[in-house]
DSSP file (Angstrom, degrees, kcal/mol; ACC not computed):
  #  RESIDUE AA STRUCTURE BP1 BP2  ACC     N-H-->O    O-->H-N    N-H-->O    O-->H-N    TCO  KAPPA ALPHA  PHI   PSI    X-CA   Y-CA   Z-CA
    1    1 A R     >        0   0    0      0, 0.0     4,-2.0     0, 0.0     5,-0.2   0.000 360.0 360.0 360.0 -38.4   -3.3   -6.2  -32.9
    2    2 A A  H  >  +     0   0    0      2,-0.2     4,-2.2     1,-0.2     5,-0.1   0.888 360.0  51.6 -69.9 -33.5   -2.3   -3.0  -31.1
    3    3 A A  H  > S+     0   0    0      1,-0.2     4,-3.1     2,-0.2    -1,-0.2   0.926 111.9  47.8 -63.7 -46.9   -2.3   -4.8  -27.7
    4    4 A L  H  > S+     0   0    0      2,-0.2     4,-2.4     1,-0.2    -1,-0.2   0.875 110.4  50.2 -63.7 -37.4    0.1   -7.5  -29.2
    5    5 A D  H  X S+     0   0    0     -4,-2.0     4,-2.1     2,-0.2    -1,-0.2   0.911 112.6  47.2 -68.8 -40.9    2.4   -5.0  -30.7
    6    6 A R  H  X S+     0   0    0     -4,-2.2     4,-2.6     2,-0.2     5,-0.2   0.952 109.9  53.5 -65.3 -46.6    2.6   -3.1  -27.3
    7    7 A A  H  X S+     0   0    0     -4,-3.1     4,-3.0     2,-0.2     5,-0.2   0.925 107.9  52.0 -47.0 -51.4    3.2   -6.5  -25.5
    8    8 A T  H  X S+     0   0    0     -4,-2.4     4,-2.3     1,-0.2    -1,-0.2   0.916 110.5  47.2 -51.3 -50.0    6.1   -7.1  -27.9
    9    9 A V  H  X S+     0   0    0     -4,-2.1     4,-1.1     2,-0.2     3,-0.2   0.952 112.8  48.1 -55.9 -57.2    7.6   -3.8  -27.2
   10   10 A L  H  < S+     0   0    0     -4,-2.6     3,-0.5     1,-0.3    -1,-0.2   0.872 114.3  45.9 -62.2 -44.5    7.3   -4.1  -23.5
   11   11 A L  H  < S+     0   0    0     -4,-3.0     6,-0.5     1,-0.2    -1,-0.3   0.869 110.7  53.1 -72.2 -32.9    8.8   -7.7  -23.4
   12   12 A S  H  < S+     0   0    0     -4,-2.3    -1,-0.2    -5,-0.2    -2,-0.2   0.662  88.6 102.2 -79.6 -13.4   11.7   -6.8  -25.7
   13   13 A M  S >< S-     0   0    0     -4,-1.1     3,-2.9    -3,-0.5     4,-0.4  -0.311  93.0 -85.5 -65.6 154.4   12.7   -3.9  -23.5
   14   14 A T  T 3  S+     0   0    0      1,-0.3    -1,-0.1     2,-0.1    -2,-0.1  -0.426 120.0   0.4 -60.3 127.6   15.7   -4.2  -21.2
   15   15 A K  T 3> S+     0   0    0     -2,-0.2     4,-2.3    -3,-0.1    -1,-0.3   0.669  93.5 143.5  60.8  19.6   14.3   -5.8  -18.0
   16   16 A G  H <>  +     0   0    0     -3,-2.9     4,-2.3    -5,-0.3     5,-0.2   0.933  67.6  49.5 -55.9 -47.9   10.9   -5.8  -19.8
   17   17 A G  H  > S+     0   0    0     -6,-0.5     4,-2.9    -4,-0.4     5,-0.2   0.930 108.7  53.8 -55.0 -42.9    9.8   -9.2  -18.2
   18   18 A K  H  > S+     0   0    0      1,-0.2     4,-2.2     2,-0.2    -1,-0.2   0.896 109.4  48.4 -59.5 -40.2   10.7   -7.9  -14.8
   19   19 A R  H  X S+     0   0    0     -4,-2.3     4,-1.5     2,-0.2    -1,-0.2   0.892 111.1  49.9 -62.8 -41.3    8.5   -4.8  -15.4
   20   20 A I  H  X>S+     0   0    0     -4,-2.3     4,-3.2     2,-0.2     5,-0.7   0.913 109.7  50.1 -59.6 -49.8    5.7   -7.0  -16.6
   21   21 A D  H  X5S+     0   0    0     -4,-2.9     4,-1.4     1,-0.2    -2,-0.2   0.888 109.8  51.9 -62.7 -39.4    6.0   -9.3  -13.4
   22   22 A N  H  <5S+     0   0    0     -4,-2.2    -1,-0.2    -5,-0.2    -2,-0.2   0.875 116.1  41.2 -64.3 -32.1    6.0   -6.1  -11.2
   23   23 A V  H  <5S+     0   0    0     -4,-1.5    -2,-0.2    -3,-0.2    -1,-0.2   0.937 135.8  12.5 -82.6 -51.1    2.8   -4.9  -12.9
   24   24 A W  H  <5S-     0   0    0     -4,-3.2    43,-0.3    -5,-0.1    -3,-0.2   0.730  95.5-133.7-100.1 -25.7    0.8   -8.2  -13.2
   25   25 A G     << -     0   0    0     -4,-1.4    -3,-0.1    -5,-0.7    40,-0.1   0.077   6.0-126.8  83.4 153.8    2.7  -10.7  -11.0
   26   26 A S  S    S-     0   0    0     -5,-0.1    -1,-0.1    -4,-0.0    39,-0.1   0.660  82.9  -7.4-118.2 -20.2    3.6  -14.2  -12.1
   27   27 A G  S >  S+     0   0    0     37,-0.4     3,-1.3    36,-0.0    37,-0.1   0.540 101.3  88.6-151.1 -19.0    2.3  -16.8   -9.6
   28   28 A G  G >  S+     0   0    0     36,-0.7     3,-1.9     1,-0.3    37,-0.2   0.657  72.5  80.4 -65.8 -18.0    1.0  -15.2   -6.4
   29   29 A G  G 3  S+     0   0    0     35,-0.3    -1,-0.3     1,-0.3    36,-0.1   0.552  78.8  72.0 -67.9  -3.6   -2.6  -14.9   -7.8
   30   30 A Q  G <  S+     0   0    0     -3,-1.3    -1,-0.3     2,-0.1     2,-0.2   0.580  80.6  90.9 -87.4 -10.6   -3.1  -18.6   -7.1
   31   31 A Q  S <  S-     0   0    0     -3,-1.9     3,-0.0     1,-0.1    -4,-0.0  -0.568  85.7-103.2 -90.6 153.6   -3.3  -18.0   -3.2
   32   32 A S     >  -     0   0    0     -2,-0.2     4,-2.4     1,-0.1     5,-0.1  -0.282  22.3-122.0 -71.9 161.8   -6.6  -17.3   -1.5
   33   33 A V  H  > S+     0   0    0      2,-0.2     4,-3.0     1,-0.2     5,-0.3   0.957 114.0  54.4 -70.9 -45.7   -7.5  -13.7   -0.4
   34   34 A K  H  > S+     0   0    0      1,-0.2     4,-2.0     2,-0.2    -1,-0.2   0.914 110.2  47.7 -56.1 -41.0   -7.8  -14.8    3.3
   35   35 A H  H  > S+     0   0    0      2,-0.2     4,-2.4     1,-0.2    -1,-0.2   0.956 111.9  49.4 -60.6 -49.7   -4.2  -16.2    3.1
   36   36 A L  H  X S+     0   0    0     -4,-2.4     4,-2.6     1,-0.2    -2,-0.2   0.920 108.8  51.5 -54.2 -47.6   -2.9  -13.1    1.5
   37   37 A V  H  X S+     0   0    0     -4,-3.0     4,-3.3     1,-0.2     5,-0.3   0.937 110.4  49.5 -58.0 -44.7   -4.5  -10.8    4.1
   38   38 A K  H  X S+     0   0    0     -4,-2.0     4,-2.0    -5,-0.3    -1,-0.2   0.914 111.2  49.6 -57.1 -44.7   -2.9  -12.9    6.8
   39   39 A E  H  X S+     0   0    0     -4,-2.4     4,-2.4     2,-0.2    -1,-0.2   0.881 112.1  47.5 -57.7 -44.6    0.5  -12.7    5.0
   40   40 A I  H  X S+     0   0    0     -4,-2.6     4,-2.8     2,-0.2     5,-0.2   0.920 111.0  51.1 -68.0 -45.3    0.2   -9.0    4.6
   41   41 A D  H  X S+     0   0    0     -4,-3.3     4,-2.2    -5,-0.2    -2,-0.2   0.913 112.4  47.1 -59.4 -38.8   -0.8   -8.5    8.4
   42   42 A M  H  X S+     0   0    0     -4,-2.0     4,-3.0    -5,-0.3     5,-0.2   0.925 109.5  54.2 -71.0 -41.8    2.1  -10.6    9.5
   43   43 A L  H  X S+     0   0    0     -4,-2.4     4,-2.2     1,-0.2    -2,-0.2   0.961 110.9  45.0 -51.4 -54.8    4.5   -8.6    7.2
   44   44 A L  H  X S+     0   0    0     -4,-2.8     4,-2.7     1,-0.2    -1,-0.2   0.897 114.7  47.3 -68.7 -35.5    3.4   -5.3    8.6
   45   45 A K  H  X S+     0   0    0     -4,-2.2     4,-1.0     1,-0.2    -1,-0.2   0.908 113.4  49.0 -71.4 -33.0    3.6   -6.6   12.3
   46   46 A E  H  X S+     0   0    0     -4,-3.0     4,-2.0    -5,-0.2     6,-0.3   0.871 110.9  50.7 -68.7 -32.7    7.0   -8.1   11.6
   47   47 A Y  H  X S+     0   0    0     -4,-2.2     4,-3.5    -5,-0.2    -2,-0.2   0.929 108.0  51.5 -64.8 -48.4    8.1   -4.7   10.0
   48   48 A L  H  < S+     0   0    0     -4,-2.7    -1,-0.2     1,-0.2    -2,-0.2   0.730 114.1  46.2 -67.4 -15.1    6.9   -2.7   13.1
   49   49 A L  H  < S+     0   0    0     -4,-1.0    -1,-0.2    -5,-0.2    -2,-0.2   0.797 126.4  26.0 -90.7 -34.0    9.0   -5.0   15.3
   50   50 A S  H  < S-     0   0    0     -4,-2.0    -3,-0.2    -5,-0.1    -2,-0.2   0.814  84.1-144.5-100.8 -31.0   12.2   -5.0   13.1
   51   51 A G     <  +     0   0    0     -4,-3.5     2,-1.2    -5,-0.2    -4,-0.1   0.604  48.1 146.6  74.6  12.7   12.0   -1.7   11.4
   52   52 A D     >  +     0   0    0     -6,-0.3     4,-1.9     1,-0.2    -1,-0.2  -0.692  24.7 179.3 -94.3  93.8   13.6   -3.3    8.3
   53   53 A V  H  > S+     0   0    0     -2,-1.2     4,-2.3     1,-0.2    -1,-0.2   0.879  81.7  53.3 -63.1 -39.4   12.0   -1.5    5.3
   54   54 A L  H  > S+     0   0    0      1,-0.2     4,-1.7     2,-0.2    -1,-0.2   0.908 109.5  47.5 -64.4 -40.4   14.1   -3.7    2.8
   55   55 A E  H  > S+     0   0    0      2,-0.2     4,-3.0     1,-0.2    -1,-0.2   0.892 110.2  50.6 -60.7 -43.5   12.9   -6.8    4.3
   56   56 A A  H  X S+     0   0    0     -4,-1.9     4,-2.2     1,-0.2    -1,-0.2   0.894 112.5  49.7 -59.0 -43.2    9.2   -5.7    4.3
   57   57 A E  H  X S+     0   0    0     -4,-2.3     4,-1.7     2,-0.2    -1,-0.2   0.838 109.5  49.6 -70.4 -33.5    9.7   -4.8    0.6
   58   58 A R  H  X S+     0   0    0     -4,-1.7     4,-2.5     2,-0.2    -2,-0.2   0.935 111.4  49.1 -70.3 -49.6   11.2   -8.1   -0.2
   59   59 A C  H  X S+     0   0    0     -4,-3.0     4,-1.0     1,-0.2    -2,-0.2   0.863 110.6  49.2 -57.4 -41.0    8.4  -10.1    1.5
   60   60 A L  H  X>S+     0   0    0     -4,-2.2     4,-0.6     1,-0.2     5,-0.5   0.913 112.6  49.2 -71.4 -37.7    5.6   -8.1   -0.2
   61   61 A Q  H ><5S+     0   0    0     -4,-1.7     3,-2.0     1,-0.2    -2,-0.2   0.925 106.4  57.3 -61.1 -48.5    7.4   -8.7   -3.6
   62   62 A E  H 3<5S+     0   0    0     -4,-2.5    -1,-0.2     1,-0.3    -2,-0.2   0.777  94.0  65.5 -59.6 -26.3    7.7  -12.4   -2.8
   63   63 A L  H 3<5S-     0   0    0     -4,-1.0    -1,-0.3    -3,-0.4    -2,-0.2   0.789  94.8-149.0 -63.3 -25.3    4.0  -12.7   -2.4
   64   64 A E  T <<5 +     0   0    0     -3,-2.0   -36,-0.7    -4,-0.6   -37,-0.4   0.882  56.8 118.6  58.1  42.7    3.7  -11.9   -6.1
   65   65 A V    > < +     0   0    0     -5,-0.5     3,-1.6   -37,-0.2    -1,-0.1  -0.581  19.4 157.9-134.0  68.7    0.4  -10.0   -6.0
   66   66 A P  G >  S+     0   0    0      0, 0.0     3,-1.1     0, 0.0    40,-0.2   0.779  77.2  63.3 -66.0 -25.7    1.0   -6.5   -7.2
   67   67 A H  G 3  S+     0   0    0    -43,-0.3     3,-0.2     1,-0.2   -43,-0.1   0.556 107.2  44.5 -72.4  -8.8   -2.8   -6.4   -8.0
   68   68 A F  G X  S+     0   0    0     -3,-1.6     3,-1.4     1,-0.1     4,-0.5   0.232  76.2 105.8-118.1  14.7   -3.5   -6.8   -4.2
   69   69 A H  T X>  +     0   0    0     -3,-1.1     4,-1.9     1,-0.3     3,-0.5   0.710  66.1  74.0 -69.8 -17.7   -0.9   -4.4   -2.9
   70   70 A H  H 3> S+     0   0    0      1,-0.2     4,-3.2     2,-0.2    -1,-0.3   0.873  89.8  63.2 -60.9 -31.6   -3.9   -1.9   -2.1
   71   71 A E  H <> S+     0   0    0     -3,-1.4     4,-2.9     2,-0.2     5,-0.2   0.888 100.6  48.6 -63.5 -35.7   -4.6   -4.4    0.8
   72   72 A L  H <> S+     0   0    0     -3,-0.5     4,-2.7    -4,-0.5    -1,-0.2   0.947 112.0  49.1 -61.6 -45.9   -1.1   -3.5    2.3
   73   73 A V  H  X S+     0   0    0     -4,-1.9     4,-2.5     2,-0.2     5,-0.2   0.935 114.0  46.4 -55.4 -48.1   -1.9    0.2    2.0
   74   74 A Y  H  X S+     0   0    0     -4,-3.2     4,-2.4     1,-0.2     5,-0.2   0.957 115.1  44.2 -62.1 -50.4   -5.3   -0.3    3.7
   75   75 A E  H  X S+     0   0    0     -4,-2.9     4,-1.8     1,-0.2    -1,-0.2   0.856 112.5  53.0 -67.3 -33.3   -4.0   -2.5    6.5
   76   76 A A  H  X S+     0   0    0     -4,-2.7     4,-1.9    -5,-0.2    -1,-0.2   0.923 111.0  45.8 -64.7 -45.6   -1.0   -0.2    7.1
   77   77 A V  H  X S+     0   0    0     -4,-2.5     4,-2.1     2,-0.2    -2,-0.2   0.899 111.3  52.4 -62.1 -41.2   -3.2    3.0    7.4
   78   78 A V  H  X S+     0   0    0     -4,-2.4     4,-2.4     1,-0.2    -1,-0.2   0.877 107.1  55.1 -60.9 -39.0   -5.7    1.1    9.7
   79   79 A M  H  X S+     0   0    0     -4,-1.8     4,-1.3    -5,-0.2    -1,-0.2   0.919 106.8  48.9 -58.5 -46.5   -2.6    0.2   11.8
   80   80 A V  H  < S+     0   0    0     -4,-1.9     3,-0.3     1,-0.2    -2,-0.2   0.906 110.5  49.6 -57.3 -46.6   -1.8    3.8   12.1
   81   81 A L  H  < S+     0   0    0     -4,-2.1    -2,-0.2     1,-0.2    -1,-0.2   0.881 114.4  46.0 -68.1 -38.5   -5.4    4.8   13.1
   82   82 A E  H  < S+     0   0    0     -4,-2.4    -1,-0.2    -5,-0.1    -2,-0.2   0.659  95.5  93.2 -82.0 -11.6   -5.4    1.9   15.8
   83   83 A S     <  -     0   0    0     -4,-1.3    -3,-0.0    -3,-0.3     3,-0.0  -0.257  61.6-153.7 -78.4 164.7   -2.1    2.7   17.2
   84   84 A T        +     0   0    0     -2,-0.0     2,-0.2     0, 0.0    -1,-0.1   0.588  66.6  55.4-114.3 -12.0   -1.6    5.0   20.2
   85   85 A G  S  > S-     0   0    0      1,-0.1     4,-0.9    -5,-0.0     3,-0.4  -0.688  80.6-111.4-122.3 173.0    1.9    6.3   19.7
   86   86 A E  H  > S+     0   0    0     -2,-0.2     4,-2.4     1,-0.2     5,-0.2   0.780 102.4  75.9 -66.3 -30.4    4.0    8.2   17.2
   87   87 A K  H  > S+     0   0    0      1,-0.2     4,-2.3     2,-0.2    -1,-0.2   0.881  98.1  41.9 -59.2 -44.5    6.3    5.2   16.5
   88   88 A T  H  > S+     0   0    0     -3,-0.4     4,-2.4     1,-0.2     5,-0.3   0.905 112.9  55.5 -72.5 -41.4    3.7    3.3   14.3
   89   89 A F  H  X S+     0   0    0     -4,-0.9     4,-1.3     1,-0.2    -2,-0.2   0.889 114.6  38.6 -54.8 -43.6    2.7    6.6   12.6
   90   90 A K  H  X S+     0   0    0     -4,-2.4     4,-2.3     2,-0.2    -2,-0.2   0.906 115.5  51.3 -78.6 -40.7    6.4    7.3   11.5
   91   91 A M  H  X S+     0   0    0     -4,-2.3     4,-2.5    -5,-0.2    -2,-0.2   0.857 111.4  46.4 -68.4 -38.1    7.3    3.8   10.7
   92   92 A I  H  X S+     0   0    0     -4,-2.4     4,-3.0     2,-0.2     5,-0.3   0.901 112.2  53.0 -70.8 -38.7    4.2    3.2    8.4
   93   93 A L  H  X S+     0   0    0     -4,-1.3     4,-2.6    -5,-0.3    -2,-0.2   0.956 110.5  47.6 -57.7 -48.5    5.0    6.6    6.7
   94   94 A D  H  X S+     0   0    0     -4,-2.3     4,-2.3     1,-0.2    -2,-0.2   0.884 112.9  48.2 -58.9 -45.8    8.5    5.5    6.1
   95   95 A L  H  X S+     0   0    0     -4,-2.5     4,-2.9     2,-0.2    -1,-0.2   0.922 112.6  45.8 -62.7 -45.9    7.4    2.2    4.8
   96   96 A L  H  X S+     0   0    0     -4,-3.0     4,-1.4     1,-0.2    -2,-0.2   0.889 112.2  53.1 -68.4 -34.0    4.8    3.5    2.4
   97   97 A K  H  X S+     0   0    0     -4,-2.6     4,-2.2    -5,-0.3    -2,-0.2   0.914 112.0  46.6 -59.8 -45.1    7.3    6.2    1.2
   98   98 A S  H  X S+     0   0    0     -4,-2.3     4,-2.2     1,-0.2     6,-0.2   0.945 112.2  47.3 -56.8 -52.5    9.9    3.5    0.5
   99   99 A L  H  <>S+     0   0    0     -4,-2.9     6,-2.2     1,-0.2     5,-1.3   0.741 114.5  49.0 -64.8 -20.9    7.5    1.3   -1.3
  100  100 A W  H ><5S+     0   0    0     -4,-1.4     3,-1.0     3,-0.2    -1,-0.2   0.887 111.7  47.1 -84.7 -42.9    6.2    4.3   -3.3
  101  101 A K  H 3<5S+     0   0    0     -4,-2.2    -2,-0.2     1,-0.3    -3,-0.2   0.846 111.9  50.4 -68.4 -37.2    9.7    5.5   -4.3
  102  102 A S  T 3<5S-     0   0    0     -4,-2.2    -1,-0.3    -5,-0.2    -2,-0.2   0.501 110.5-123.5 -79.9  -7.6   10.8    2.0   -5.3
  103  103 A S  T < 5S+     0   0    0     -3,-1.0    -3,-0.2     2,-0.2    -2,-0.1   0.700  75.5 126.9  66.6  19.6    7.6    1.6   -7.5
  104  104 A V  S   <S+     0   0    0     -5,-1.3     2,-0.5    -6,-0.2    -4,-0.2   0.932  73.6  43.6 -68.8 -42.4    6.7   -1.6   -5.6
  105  105 A I  S    S-     0   0    0     -6,-2.2    -1,-0.2    -9,-0.2    -2,-0.2  -0.916  89.3-140.7-108.2 127.9    3.3    0.0   -5.0
  106  106 A T     >  -     0   0    0     -2,-0.5     4,-2.2   -40,-0.2     5,-0.1  -0.232  23.8-109.5 -76.3 165.7    1.7    1.7   -7.9
  107  107 A M  H  > S+     0   0    0      1,-0.2     4,-2.6     2,-0.2     5,-0.2   0.879 120.0  51.4 -61.1 -39.5   -0.3    4.9   -7.9
  108  108 A D  H  > S+     0   0    0      2,-0.2     4,-2.3     1,-0.2    -1,-0.2   0.913 111.6  44.9 -70.5 -43.6   -3.5    2.9   -8.6
  109  109 A Q  H  > S+     0   0    0      2,-0.2     4,-1.7     1,-0.2    -1,-0.2   0.851 112.7  51.4 -69.7 -30.3   -2.9    0.5   -5.7
  110  110 A M  H  X S+     0   0    0     -4,-2.2     4,-2.1     2,-0.2     3,-0.3   0.970 111.9  46.7 -67.2 -52.9   -2.0    3.3   -3.4
  111  111 A E  H  X S+     0   0    0     -4,-2.6     4,-2.8     1,-0.2     5,-0.2   0.897 111.6  52.3 -44.4 -50.1   -5.3    5.2   -4.4
  112  112 A R  H  X S+     0   0    0     -4,-2.3     4,-1.7     2,-0.2    -1,-0.2   0.868 107.6  50.8 -65.5 -35.6   -7.3    2.1   -4.0
  113  113 A G  H  X S+     0   0    0     -4,-1.7     4,-1.5    -3,-0.3    -2,-0.2   0.950 114.8  43.9 -63.1 -50.7   -5.9    1.4   -0.4
  114  114 A Y  H  X S+     0   0    0     -4,-2.1     4,-2.1     1,-0.2    -2,-0.2   0.821 109.5  54.1 -66.2 -32.7   -6.7    4.9    0.7
  115  115 A E  H  X S+     0   0    0     -4,-2.8     4,-2.3     2,-0.2    -1,-0.2   0.871 108.1  52.3 -67.3 -37.7  -10.2    5.0   -0.9
  116  116 A R  H  X S+     0   0    0     -4,-1.7     4,-1.4     2,-0.2    -1,-0.2   0.911 109.3  48.3 -64.1 -41.7  -11.0    1.8    1.0
  117  117 A V  H  X S+     0   0    0     -4,-1.5     4,-0.8     1,-0.2     3,-0.4   0.933 111.8  50.5 -61.0 -49.4   -9.8    3.5    4.3
  118  118 A Y  H  < S+     0   0    0     -4,-2.1     3,-0.5     1,-0.3    -2,-0.2   0.839 109.4  50.5 -65.3 -35.7  -12.0    6.6    3.5
  119  119 A S  H  < S+     0   0    0     -4,-2.3    -1,-0.3     1,-0.2    -2,-0.2   0.796 119.1  38.1 -74.4 -27.4  -15.1    4.5    2.8
  120  120 A E  H  X S+     0   0    0     -4,-1.4     4,-2.2    -3,-0.4     3,-0.3   0.366  82.4 100.3 -99.5   5.0  -14.7    2.6    6.1
  121  121 A I  H  X S+     0   0    0     -4,-0.8     4,-2.6    -3,-0.5     5,-0.2   0.860  78.4  60.0 -66.2 -33.3  -13.5    5.4    8.3
  122  122 A P  H  > S+     0   0    0      0, 0.0     4,-0.8     0, 0.0    -1,-0.2   0.956 111.8  40.4 -57.0 -44.3  -17.2    5.8    9.8
  123  123 A D  H >> S+     0   0    0     -3,-0.3     4,-0.8     1,-0.2     3,-0.6   0.911 114.9  52.1 -69.4 -39.9  -17.1    2.1   11.0
  124  124 A I  H >X S+     0   0    0     -4,-2.2     4,-2.7     1,-0.3     3,-0.7   0.852 103.9  57.4 -60.5 -38.3  -13.5    2.4   12.1
  125  125 A N  H 3< S+     0   0    0     -4,-2.6    -1,-0.3     1,-0.2    -2,-0.2   0.722  95.9  64.4 -69.8 -22.5  -14.2    5.5   14.2
  126  126 A L  H << S+     0   0    0     -4,-0.8    -1,-0.2    -3,-0.6    -2,-0.2   0.861 114.9  30.1 -67.3 -34.6  -16.8    3.6   16.1
  127  127 A D  H << S+     0   0    0     -4,-0.8    -2,-0.2    -3,-0.7    -1,-0.2   0.760 127.7  42.9 -89.7 -35.8  -14.0    1.4   17.5
  128  128 A V  S >< S-     0   0    0     -4,-2.7     3,-1.2    -5,-0.2    -1,-0.2  -0.736  79.3-151.5-121.5  84.4  -11.3    3.9   17.4
  129  129 A P  T 3  S+     0   0    0      0, 0.0    -3,-0.1     0, 0.0    -4,-0.0  -0.135  83.5  25.9 -53.6 148.6  -12.2    7.4   18.6
  130  130 A H  T 3> S+     0   0    0     -5,-0.1     4,-1.9     1,-0.0     5,-0.1   0.608  80.3 129.9  73.9  15.5  -10.3   10.3   17.1
  131  131 A S  H <>  +     0   0    0     -3,-1.2     4,-2.8     1,-0.2     5,-0.2   0.822  66.6  59.8 -70.8 -30.5   -9.6    8.2   13.9
  132  132 A Y  H  > S+     0   0    0      2,-0.2     4,-2.9     1,-0.2    -1,-0.2   0.948 107.7  44.0 -65.0 -44.7  -10.8   11.0   11.7
  133  133 A S  H  > S+     0   0    0      2,-0.2     4,-2.2     1,-0.2    -2,-0.2   0.907 114.1  49.7 -64.9 -41.6   -8.1   13.4   13.1
  134  134 A V  H  X S+     0   0    0     -4,-1.9     4,-2.6     2,-0.2     5,-0.2   0.931 110.9  49.7 -60.6 -48.5   -5.4   10.8   12.9
  135  135 A L  H  X S+     0   0    0     -4,-2.8     4,-2.9     1,-0.2     5,-0.3   0.916 110.2  51.6 -61.5 -43.2   -6.3   10.0    9.3
  136  136 A E  H  X S+     0   0    0     -4,-2.9     4,-2.1     1,-0.2    -1,-0.2   0.932 113.2  43.8 -59.0 -44.8   -6.3   13.8    8.4
  137  137 A R  H  X S+     0   0    0     -4,-2.2     4,-1.8     2,-0.2    -1,-0.2   0.879 115.2  47.0 -70.9 -37.8   -2.9   14.2    9.8
  138  138 A F  H  X S+     0   0    0     -4,-2.6     4,-2.8     2,-0.2    -2,-0.2   0.894 113.2  50.7 -65.9 -41.0   -1.5   10.9    8.3
  139  139 A V  H  X S+     0   0    0     -4,-2.9     4,-2.3    -5,-0.2    -2,-0.2   0.947 111.2  47.9 -60.7 -50.3   -3.0   11.9    4.9
  140  140 A E  H  X S+     0   0    0     -4,-2.1     4,-2.2    -5,-0.3    -1,-0.2   0.887 111.0  51.3 -58.3 -42.9   -1.4   15.4    5.1
  141  141 A E  H  X S+     0   0    0     -4,-1.8     4,-2.2     1,-0.2    -2,-0.2   0.956 110.9  49.2 -64.4 -50.6    2.0   13.8    6.0
  142  142 A C  H  <>S+     0   0    0     -4,-2.8     5,-2.3     1,-0.2     6,-0.9   0.834 110.4  49.6 -58.1 -33.4    1.8   11.4    3.0
  143  143 A F  H  <5S+     0   0    0     -4,-2.3     3,-0.5     4,-0.2    -1,-0.2   0.876 109.1  51.3 -69.5 -35.8    0.9   14.2    0.7
  144  144 A Q  H  <5S+     0   0    0     -4,-2.2    -2,-0.2     1,-0.2    -1,-0.2   0.848 109.4  53.1 -59.6 -39.2    3.8   16.2    2.0
  145  145 A A  T  <5S-     0   0    0     -4,-2.2    -1,-0.2    -5,-0.2    -2,-0.2   0.587 116.6-116.0 -73.7 -14.4    6.0   13.2    1.4
  146  146 A G  T   5S+     0   0    0     -3,-0.5    -3,-0.2    -4,-0.5    -2,-0.1   0.545  82.3 119.4  93.7   4.1    4.8   12.9   -2.1
  147  147 A I  S   <S+     0   0    0     -5,-2.3     2,-0.3    -6,-0.2    -4,-0.2   0.859  73.5  32.8 -73.1 -34.6    3.1    9.5   -1.7
  148  148 A I  S    S-     0   0    0     -6,-0.9    -2,-0.2    -9,-0.2     2,-0.2  -0.799  84.1-109.9-121.4 165.3   -0.4   10.6   -2.6
  149  149 A S     >  -     0   0    0     -2,-0.3     4,-2.3   -42,-0.1     5,-0.2  -0.467  27.6-111.6 -88.1 159.1   -1.8   13.1   -4.9
  150  150 A K  H  > S+     0   0    0      2,-0.2     4,-2.6     1,-0.2     5,-0.2   0.905 117.6  51.7 -59.9 -46.9   -3.5   16.2   -4.1
  151  151 A P  H  > S+     0   0    0      0, 0.0     4,-1.1     0, 0.0    -1,-0.2   0.915 111.8  49.4 -57.4 -39.0   -7.0   15.0   -5.4
  152  152 A L  H  4 S+     0   0    0      1,-0.2     3,-0.4     2,-0.2     4,-0.3   0.942 110.6  50.2 -66.1 -37.2   -6.6   11.9   -3.1
  153  153 A R  H >< S+     0   0    0     -4,-2.3     3,-1.7     1,-0.2    -1,-0.2   0.929 108.3  51.9 -56.2 -47.9   -5.7   14.1   -0.2
  154  154 A D  H 3< S+     0   0    0     -4,-2.6    -1,-0.2     1,-0.3    -2,-0.2   0.702 100.2  64.3 -68.7 -17.4   -8.8   16.3   -0.8
  155  155 A L  T 3< S+     0   0    0     -4,-1.1    -1,-0.3    -3,-0.4    -2,-0.2   0.581  74.6 118.8 -79.2  -8.4  -10.9   13.2   -0.8
  156  156 A C    <   -     0   0    0     -3,-1.7     2,-0.1    -4,-0.3   -41,-0.1  -0.445  66.9-126.5 -61.8 122.3  -10.0   12.5    2.9
  157  157 A P        -     0   0    0      0, 0.0     2,-0.3     0, 0.0    -1,-0.1  -0.415  28.4-167.6 -72.9 151.8  -13.1   12.6    4.9
  158  158 A S              0   0    0     -2,-0.1   -25,-0.1   -23,-0.1   -26,-0.0  -0.932 360.0 360.0-132.8 156.3  -13.2   15.0    7.9
  159  159 A R              0   0    0     -2,-0.3    -1,-0.0     0, 0.0   -26,-0.0   0.342 360.0 360.0 -84.6 360.0  -15.4   15.5   10.9
């Protein structure tokens, strides 16, 4: 009963349905994980070429899978670790900051993405030397930008 009452309140709020769609999604969950991963990878690569944050945000929302946004966070951070220049570092930081401020990516999804990177950093480091130091620097920048919390920053593995 309490859940139904809460749902009634949320749906009756101004833009309540839009808020519910942003939290749960309305249709994207029918797509395969493999397809979604490919779409997110293309979205990030296109963003790195164009630099258009609003277009990247629109494309992410069009996927209609807010429960899978942790994949974008994970893939974006891995791209930073695999890149050689500062351009990708700054652009991904700007993208995550924008997606965070616009509430497209929730705190839970941000945390899940970072935790996945943290758990896989030993394997990533085999292919990408110095990934620990790049990760530490990126995590600190994200914390300074207000994208991640202090406890999440403190979980960052170091060598």
